[in-house]
N, C-alpha and C positions, 0 to 999 in steps of 0.2 A: 501801780505799775502801768500808768497810762501809755508808756512808750512800748509796751509789749502787746501784741495782738491778742484779742479775746480768744480766738480759736486756739492759739498756742497755750494760753492759760487753761482753757477748757480741756485740752488734750492732756496737759500735765496732771490735772486733777483726776482724769479717768485712768491715766497710767498709774498714779499713786493708789487709786482705789483697787485696781486689778492686782497690783503688786502686794499690797497689804493683805488683801483677801487670799492671795496665793500663799503668802508666808503663814497666815493664820491656819489655813486648811491643812498645810503640810507640817505644822508645828515647827517652823523654821525661825531662827533668831533674826536673820536678815540685818547683820551689823553694817555691811558696807557694799550693798549692791547698787548698780546704776538705777536711777529713777526710770529711765526709758532706754530701750534699744529698739531697733527696727522690728525684731520679732514680737516684742510686746506691743508696739504700735499696730502691727498687723493683727494681733490677737484682739485688740479693743476695737478693730473695725476700720482703721484708716486705709484709704486707698493710696495708690502710688503718688498722686498729686498732693494729697494731704500730708503724706509722709515727707515729701520733698520740702513742702512749705514749713513743716514742723522743724526739720533740721536746719533750714535757713534761718528761722526765727531763733532756734536754740543757739546757733553759732553767733547770731547778733547779740544775744543776751549773755553769752559765755564770758566770764571774767568780771561781770558787773556784780555789785553788792547792793542789796535792798535792805534798808534798815527795818527790822521787825520791831525792835524795842530800843528806846533810848531814855535813860534817866541819869542825869549828872555824869559821873565818870564810868557808867556802865552802858554797854550797847550790845545788841545781838543782831546779826544780819544774815540774810539768806543769799547765798552765792550759787551760781550755776556754772557748770564747766562741761564742755563737750570734749571728749577724748576719743582717739582711735586706737584701739588696743585689742588684745585677745579677750574674747567674751565667754562667759560661762552662763549656761541656761539650764534650768531644771524642767523636765517634761517638754523640752523643745521650745519653750517661750518665756518662762519665768526667769528674769535676770537674777543671778546669784553671785555671792562672794565665795571665796576659796573655802571658808569653813563649812558653809551649808552644802557646797558642792561635794566636799569630801564626805560629809555626813550621809548624803543620799546615794553616793556611788554611781551605779549604772544609770540612774535617772538623770544624771548630770552630763551634759555634752559641752564640748569646747569648740569654738570657732576661732580660726587663726587671727582674724582681724575684722573689726566692725566699729560703728559709731556707738557711743554711749553718752547719755546725759546724766551727770551726777549733780545732786543738790546737797549743799552743805550749810549748816548753821554755824557761824563763827561768833564767838563771844569775846568781848574785851571788858574786863572788870578791874579797875584800879591798876591798869598796866599789864595785867595777866591775860593771855589769850588762849583760846581753845577752839578747835574745829571738829564738828561731829557730823556724820552723814545724816541728812534729814530723814531718810527712810528709817534709820536706826531709831531716831527719836519718835517717829510715828508708831513704830512697832512697840517700843517701850510703853507709849501711851495706850496703844491698843491692848496690851497685856494687862496694864494697870486698871484701866476703866473700859471694859468692853463696850463698843458702840460709839465711844466719843470721837474716834478718828472718822467714822462714817458721818457723824454730825458735822464735824469740821469741814470735811470735803464737800458734803452737801451744801454747807453754808457758803463756801468759796464758790461753788458752782452757781448758786443763786446770785451772788454778788456779780460774778463775771457776766452772767446772761440777763442781768436786770430784773431778777425775780425778787428783789428785796434783800435786806441785810439782817433781818431779825435772827435767822438761824445761825449765821456766822457769829454775830455779836454774842448770842447766848452760849454758843459752843466755846468761844474763846474765853469768855468770863468763867465758864465752868472749869476749863482747863487751868486758867490762872488761879482758881481757887483751891487747886489740889495742893496738899502740904508739900509735896516734892517740888512743885513749881514755885510756891511762895518762898521756899528756902533759898532758891536761886535768884529770884528777882529782888532787887533792892526796894522796889515799890510795886506792889501788885495792884492792878486796876480793879476797882470795885463796881464801876458802872460804865456805860457807853462813853460818857464824857472823858473819864480817865483813859479808856482804851485809845481814843482818838488823839489824846495828848501824848501818850506814851508810845504809840505805834505809828510811825510815819507810813509804813507799808499798808497797814489796815486803813488808815485815813485815805490813802490814794485809791485803794481798792473800793472803798465805800462811795467814793466820788464817781466811780465808773470810768 
């Protein structure tokens, strides 16, 4: 993702970290929340200048697709989308979807309009397509293998800030080795070389 600023990537990682931790602590399913809202950005420590820069970068990246995985007639891509709409938050800062908001009742608040960044993973396999909220996928992984999402996010952070790629490669290989993932992927990567050939996004990230 060489066309996306490091600071934006870094803040997305921290937003995902705070969001998944919030879902975990509250026992929420988090099927379709935004990855980031202004309240969440403030919660993780962004100042007004950083927040403006974040939304500027998010708007620029909105609508683009980044290929996560490609093998023959199968591909999975990450897409970002900035929307302005009614927002739901739990405890004043945690982005929520309708289902979790209804579950927690009074802990959930509604704001009439605000910016939200959504992240989706889209798949195309033999002509069939599907789109799933990326936070949903992270939460499923978090419930399936506790700690693995933190390893993945730590690895992405390392790669973004030039601290090496070992944690990211190891975490992705661990995730790819899960039976539930191997069932979905036509060809599962076995080592670093496989990863770089199957994942254009990871190859770009590892190049810095």
